[in-house]
Every structure is written in C-alpha cells, then in structure tokens.
C-alpha positions as CSV (number, residue, x, y, z in Angstrom):
1,M,13.2,-4.0,-11.9
2,I,16.0,-3.5,-9.4
3,S,18.7,-3.2,-12.0
4,R,16.8,-0.5,-13.9
5,R,16.2,1.5,-10.8
6,I,19.8,1.3,-9.7
7,F,20.9,2.2,-13.3
8,R,18.8,5.4,-13.1
9,H,20.5,6.1,-9.7
10,C,23.9,5.7,-11.3
11,Q,23.0,8.2,-13.9
12,K,21.1,10.9,-11.9
13,R,21.0,9.7,-8.3
14,A,17.2,9.7,-8.6
15,F,15.5,8.4,-5.5
16,S,12.1,6.9,-5.3
17,S,9.9,8.7,-2.7
18,S,7.8,5.7,-1.7
19,V,7.5,2.2,-3.2
20,V,5.0,0.5,-0.9
21,A,1.4,1.2,0.2
22,F,1.1,1.7,3.9
23,N,-1.0,2.8,6.8
24,R,0.4,6.2,7.6
25,G,-1.0,6.0,11.1
26,S,0.8,2.7,12.0
27,V,3.7,2.8,14.4
28,P,6.6,0.5,13.3
29,S,8.5,-1.4,16.1
30,I,11.5,-3.6,16.5
31,G,8.9,-6.2,17.6
32,D,7.9,-6.4,13.9
33,I,11.4,-7.8,13.1
34,T,11.6,-11.6,13.2
35,H,14.8,-13.4,14.1
36,T,14.9,-16.6,12.2
37,P,17.5,-18.2,9.9
38,E,15.1,-17.8,7.0
39,A,14.7,-14.0,7.6
40,V,18.5,-13.6,7.8
41,S,18.9,-15.6,4.6
42,Q,16.3,-13.5,2.8
43,F,18.1,-10.3,3.9
44,Q,21.4,-11.6,2.6
45,E,19.8,-12.7,-0.7
46,R,18.2,-9.2,-1.2
47,A,21.5,-7.6,-0.4
48,K,23.4,-9.8,-2.8
49,A,20.9,-9.1,-5.6
50,F,21.2,-5.4,-4.9
51,R,25.0,-5.4,-5.1
52,E,25.0,-7.4,-8.3
53,A,22.4,-5.1,-9.9
54,A,24.4,-2.1,-8.8
55,A,27.5,-3.5,-10.4
56,E,25.7,-4.3,-13.6
57,A,24.1,-0.8,-13.7
58,Q,27.5,0.8,-13.2
59,R,29.0,-1.4,-16.0
60,L,26.1,-0.3,-18.3
61,A,26.5,3.3,-17.4
62,T,30.2,3.2,-18.1
63,A,29.6,1.4,-21.4
64,T,27.1,4.1,-22.6
65,R,29.6,6.9,-22.1
66,T,31.0,8.1,-25.4
67,A,34.7,9.0,-25.7
68,P,35.5,12.5,-26.9
69,A,36.5,12.8,-30.5
70,P,40.3,13.3,-31.0
71,A,41.4,16.9,-31.4
72,T,42.4,18.0,-34.9
73,T,44.7,20.8,-36.2
74,A,43.6,23.4,-38.7
75,D,44.6,21.1,-41.7
76,G,42.6,18.3,-40.3
77,A,45.4,16.2,-38.9
78,Q,45.0,14.7,-35.5
79,A,46.6,16.9,-32.9
80,T,49.3,15.4,-30.8
81,T,49.1,15.6,-27.0
82,T,51.4,15.0,-24.1
83,D,50.6,13.0,-21.1
84,E,50.8,16.1,-18.9
85,E,47.1,16.7,-18.8
86,P,46.1,13.2,-17.9
87,K,48.6,13.3,-15.1
88,K,47.0,16.4,-13.8
89,G,43.6,14.9,-14.0
90,G,44.8,11.8,-12.2
91,I,46.2,13.9,-9.4
92,V,43.0,15.9,-9.0
93,K,40.9,12.7,-9.1
94,S,43.2,11.1,-6.5
95,I,42.7,14.1,-4.2
96,L,38.9,14.2,-4.6
97,Y,38.1,10.5,-4.6
98,G,41.0,9.3,-2.6
99,S,43.8,6.9,-2.9
100,E,46.2,6.3,-0.1
101,E,48.9,8.2,-2.0
102,G,46.5,11.0,-2.8
103,Q,45.7,11.5,0.9
104,R,49.4,12.2,1.6
105,M,49.7,14.9,-1.0
106,Q,50.6,18.3,0.3
107,A,47.9,19.8,-2.0
108,E,45.3,18.5,0.5
109,L,46.4,21.1,3.0
110,E,45.5,23.8,0.5
111,Q,41.9,22.6,-0.1
112,S,38.8,22.8,2.0
113,Y,37.4,19.7,3.7
114,S,34.4,19.6,1.3
115,K,36.7,19.3,-1.7
116,I,39.0,16.7,-0.1
117,L,36.6,14.5,1.8
118,A,33.3,14.8,0.0
119,R,32.1,14.2,-3.5
120,G,30.8,17.8,-3.4
121,K,27.8,17.6,-5.7
122,Y,25.3,16.7,-3.0
123,V,24.3,18.2,0.3
124,H,22.5,16.0,2.9
125,A,20.4,17.1,5.8
126,I,19.8,15.0,8.9
127,E,16.6,15.9,10.8
128,I,16.2,14.6,14.3
129,H,12.7,15.0,15.8
130,Q,11.9,14.2,19.4
131,V,8.2,13.6,19.5
132,K,5.8,13.8,22.4
133,P,4.9,10.2,23.4
134,I,1.2,10.8,23.2
135,K,1.6,12.3,19.7
136,V,3.6,9.6,18.0
137,E,0.8,8.2,15.9
138,Q,-0.4,11.7,14.8
139,Y,3.2,12.6,14.0
140,I,3.7,9.6,11.8
141,K,0.5,10.3,10.0
142,L,1.5,13.9,9.3
143,I,5.0,13.2,8.1
144,G,3.8,10.1,6.2
145,D,1.5,12.4,4.2
146,I,3.9,15.4,3.7
147,Y,7.4,14.0,3.2
148,P,6.6,11.6,0.4
149,K,4.8,14.4,-1.4
150,I,7.9,16.6,-1.2
151,A,10.1,13.8,-2.4
152,A,7.8,12.9,-5.3
153,D,7.7,16.5,-6.6
154,K,10.0,16.6,-9.6
155,D,10.3,20.4,-9.2
156,M,12.0,19.9,-5.8
157,N,15.8,19.6,-5.9
158,C,15.8,16.9,-3.3
159,H,15.4,13.2,-2.6
160,L,14.4,11.4,0.6
161,V,17.1,8.9,1.5
162,G,15.0,7.5,4.4
163,S,12.9,7.9,7.5
164,W,13.4,5.9,10.7
165,K,12.0,5.6,14.3
166,T,14.5,5.0,17.1
167,E,13.8,1.9,19.1
168,I,17.0,1.7,21.2
169,G,18.4,5.1,22.2
170,D,16.3,8.2,22.7
171,A,12.8,6.9,22.7
172,D,10.1,8.5,20.4
173,T,12.9,10.1,18.3
174,F,12.6,10.1,14.5
175,V,15.5,10.5,12.0
176,H,15.1,11.7,8.4
177,I,17.9,12.0,5.9
178,W,17.5,14.1,2.7
179,E,19.7,14.6,-0.3
180,Y,19.8,18.0,-2.1
181,Q,21.3,19.1,-5.3
182,G,23.9,21.2,-3.5
183,Y,23.2,24.2,-1.3
184,A,21.2,25.8,-4.1
185,G,19.0,22.8,-4.1
186,Y,18.5,23.0,-0.4
187,H,17.4,26.7,-0.7
188,H,15.2,25.9,-3.6
189,T,13.4,23.1,-1.8
190,V,12.9,25.1,1.4
191,N,11.5,28.0,-0.6
192,R,9.2,25.8,-2.7
193,V,7.8,24.1,0.4
194,N,7.2,27.4,2.1
195,A,5.4,28.6,-1.0
196,T,3.1,25.5,-1.2
197,P,0.3,25.8,1.4
198,A,-0.6,22.2,1.1
199,L,2.9,21.3,2.4
200,H,3.8,24.2,4.6
201,D,0.6,24.9,6.4
202,P,0.2,21.4,8.0
203,L,3.8,21.4,9.1
204,R,3.6,24.9,10.6
205,K,0.3,24.1,12.4
206,Y,1.0,20.6,13.8
207,M,4.8,20.2,14.2
208,P,4.9,22.5,17.3
209,R,2.0,20.4,18.8
210,F,3.7,17.0,18.1
211,V,7.4,17.7,18.6
212,R,9.3,18.5,21.8
213,H,12.6,19.3,20.1
214,R,14.1,19.1,16.7
215,R,17.3,19.9,15.0
216,T,18.7,19.9,11.4
217,D,22.3,19.6,10.4
218,L,23.6,19.9,6.9
219,M,26.2,17.3,5.9
220,Q,28.2,16.0,3.0
221,E,28.9,12.3,2.2
222,F,32.4,11.0,2.4
223,S,33.8,10.4,-1.1
224,F,34.7,6.8,-0.3
225,W,31.1,5.9,0.6
226,P,28.3,7.2,-1.7
227,T,24.9,7.1,-0.2
228,S,22.8,4.0,-1.1
229,A,20.1,4.0,-3.7
230,P,16.6,3.0,-2.6
231,R,16.5,-0.6,-1.4
232,Q,14.2,-2.9,0.6
233,F,16.2,-5.4,2.5
234,G,14.1,-5.4,5.7
235,G,15.6,-5.6,9.2
236,I,17.0,-2.9,11.5
237,F,19.3,0.1,11.1
238,E,22.1,1.4,13.3
239,L,23.0,5.1,13.2
240,R,26.4,5.5,14.8
241,S,27.3,9.2,15.5
242,Y,30.8,10.4,16.5
243,T,31.9,13.8,17.8
244,L,35.6,14.2,16.9
245,Q,38.2,16.3,18.5
246,P,38.4,19.6,16.5
247,G,41.0,19.4,13.7
248,H,41.0,15.6,13.3
249,L,38.4,15.0,10.6
250,M,41.1,14.5,8.0
251,D,42.8,11.9,10.1
252,W,39.5,10.1,10.7
253,E,38.7,10.0,7.0
254,H,42.2,8.7,6.2
255,H,42.0,5.8,8.7
256,W,38.4,4.9,7.9
257,R,39.1,4.9,4.2
258,A,41.8,2.3,4.8
259,G,39.6,0.1,7.1
260,L,36.2,0.4,5.4
261,N,36.5,-2.8,3.3
262,A,37.0,-4.8,6.5
263,R,33.5,-3.6,7.7
264,K,31.9,-3.8,4.2
265,N,32.9,-7.4,3.9
266,V,30.6,-8.3,6.8
267,M,28.1,-5.5,7.1
268,E,25.7,-3.6,4.9
269,G,26.4,0.1,4.8
270,V,23.9,2.8,3.8
271,G,26.0,5.9,4.0
272,A,28.6,8.0,5.8
273,W,28.4,11.8,6.3
274,F,30.2,14.6,8.1
275,T,28.5,17.8,9.3
276,Q,29.3,21.1,7.7
277,I,26.6,23.3,9.2
278,G,25.2,22.6,12.6
279,E,27.0,20.4,15.2
280,L,30.5,20.5,13.7
281,N,33.1,17.7,14.0
282,R,30.2,15.3,13.8
283,V,30.3,12.1,11.7
284,H,27.4,9.7,11.1
285,Y,27.5,6.2,9.7
286,L,24.3,4.2,8.9
287,W,24.3,0.4,8.8
288,Q,21.6,-2.2,8.1
289,F,21.2,-5.6,9.6
290,P,18.7,-8.4,9.6
291,D,18.3,-8.2,13.4
292,L,20.2,-7.5,16.6
293,R,21.7,-11.0,16.7
294,A,23.0,-10.6,13.1
295,R,24.4,-7.3,14.1
296,Q,26.3,-8.8,17.0
297,M,27.8,-11.6,14.8
298,A,28.8,-9.2,12.1
299,R,30.6,-6.9,14.5
300,E,32.4,-9.8,16.0
301,K,33.4,-11.2,12.6
302,S,34.8,-7.8,11.5
303,W,37.7,-8.2,14.0
304,G,38.9,-11.1,11.9
305,E,39.1,-8.9,8.8
306,K,42.4,-7.5,7.8
307,G,42.9,-3.9,8.7
308,W,40.0,-3.5,11.1
309,S,41.8,-3.7,14.4
310,S,44.3,-1.1,13.1
311,T,41.5,1.2,12.1
312,V,40.0,1.1,15.6
313,H,43.3,1.6,17.2
314,K,43.9,4.8,15.2
315,T,40.4,6.3,15.3
316,V,39.4,5.7,19.0
317,P,41.8,8.4,20.3
318,L,40.1,10.9,17.9
319,I,36.7,10.6,19.5
320,E,35.3,12.9,22.1
321,R,31.8,11.4,22.2
322,M,29.9,8.6,20.4
323,E,26.3,7.4,20.2
324,S,24.5,4.5,18.8
325,R,20.8,4.2,18.1
326,I,18.9,1.2,16.7
327,M,16.1,2.2,14.4
328,V,13.3,0.7,12.2
329,P,12.3,2.2,8.9
330,L,9.0,4.1,8.6
331,P,6.6,2.7,5.9
332,W,7.4,5.2,3.2
333,S,11.2,5.1,3.7
334,P,13.0,4.5,0.3
335,V,15.8,2.8,2.1
336,A,14.2,0.1,4.3
C-alpha cells in the first residue's frame, strides 16, 4: 500500500487529503504521545519502510520512462549529434537542482532566487492561526470539516501537506501547509473556494469568531529537500523558523545543502521552504520525532556527523531571529 501511494507521489505529487477516521471535535495533545522504547522503535520502523518504499517507487518511476527515439535525417539515417547540448543541459540541471560546483557558477547571479533555490513547479502556503482559547474545539471541528474537503476536491489545484497544533511555543496556534500547482494553482483554488458556498460560507462566518490573528505566507521548497509525501509515523513535529539577514538567502542555501546529510542521517525531515510573498527572508524547516527525548538525542548525535559543525558555524551569523515550536498533528493531517 505504502509503495503504491509513494509511486503516485513520485509521478504527480498527489497527496491524500485524509487517511483516517477521526473525531473532528477532539483536541490532540502532546500528552497523547507515549515515550517508550517500543514507541520509538515503531516510529523508526515506519520511517525505514517509508524510505525503502520511496526508493523503490523512484526506481520504478525511472524504469517506466521511455527514452526518446534517435533523430534521423531526411534519408532515414540516424543523425549525428555533438555533446554540446548534453553539456548545456547538465549545467542548467546543476544550477536548478544544485551541486557544489553549480552553486559557484556565475550564472547564478543572473537568475532569480526561485530558479536557483527552488524546484519552481510548486508553491506552498503556510497558514498560522492564533485561536481564541475558548474556541479551540469549535475551530478544530470547523477546519476538520472544511480543509479535507478542499484537499479531496480533484478540481482544486492543491494538496494539503499537513495540519498541526502547537504544544510548545505560541499556545492555541495552528499551522497548516498547502501545496499548489504554481501561482496559477493558488489563484484557481482560492477562486474555487470562494465560489463554493459550502466551503466559503462557514469559513467566512466562523473564522472571525474563532481566530484572534492569522497570517498566510507563500513559499517555495528548496530544491535540495522536496516536501514529503503523506506518511503516518506518529510522534511530534518541530517547526524551526529563521529570519535571515537580507541578501543572505543564497549563502544559507549553499551551506545547508552541504550540511543537510548530517541532519538527515539522524533526523526525519518533512520539508524546507523559503518565503517569497509575506514575511521575506524567512526560512522554515519541519522535522518529525518519536518524542521530545528522541529529539534531544537526535540533535546531540548530529554533532558527531561529518559537516554539521561547519554548517552551524557558517549559518548562525546569517540569522537575525529564530523560533522553534513543537507541534502535534491534527487527526486529518496527511503527514502525521
């Protein structure tokens, strides 16, 4: 089951809107997370199975691609080609998807951040809702009814990455991350929601009653870290948000690309994004752990990984402000 779902993700990035039955009025809590060796082991087993299935799905996707037929001349003979075009393609790919050499190329200076740093095809939105404490249950019921319907509508050009409740950080704050088929997909989704009374009217009526403050930023994912497909590992999430000094996003991306493997060897990443509209110079990383103790151990272990201390040394001076919040997934969250 998991390999088939990830295979579809590799082909079309199709997210599932909701995979479990739930009580929309229930309020998840970090108290629901159990810290036992068995729970940690189960988390690790699910993560391992997910990675193996993803690798197999990628292999199958690659195997199913058909190579283009060789070009022919007017008399039917196979045309000869030089290696100039493949070289050009390799350079462009290096710039877009990143190798250490590609990052140093002068051509980067002539391209926009979105072309250099991001994969470009998708736009992500991060919604942060600060809910009135006495309205938390009603808010969860409302969003738990509306958001899965939006995500399940095949005519919407969007997928719900996940929905979470902050447990440590700003209390009664909820985070939702959406994926759209580019900016056109974002416009299409917003227009369709506004034109659908069953979706728009409840949000318009009740959100002002339930929410004290909300903001939405549009982001793109870093090319070196594609957003995860739906998965159910359990545990907790940490959203780490960094505000960088203006003009240093390229430096940040370069250093993090080099040091990412050190973290991925000991931690489960969900995604990494940088803001393009909204609070600029803002970077978000989302991680998943079995529990708080496992998080502590993973972070300590990362210092023993080659390249991590150098990454920290080079990126800390670029930070103006940083924030960490511990979250638990809401019952309908595709990534949970």
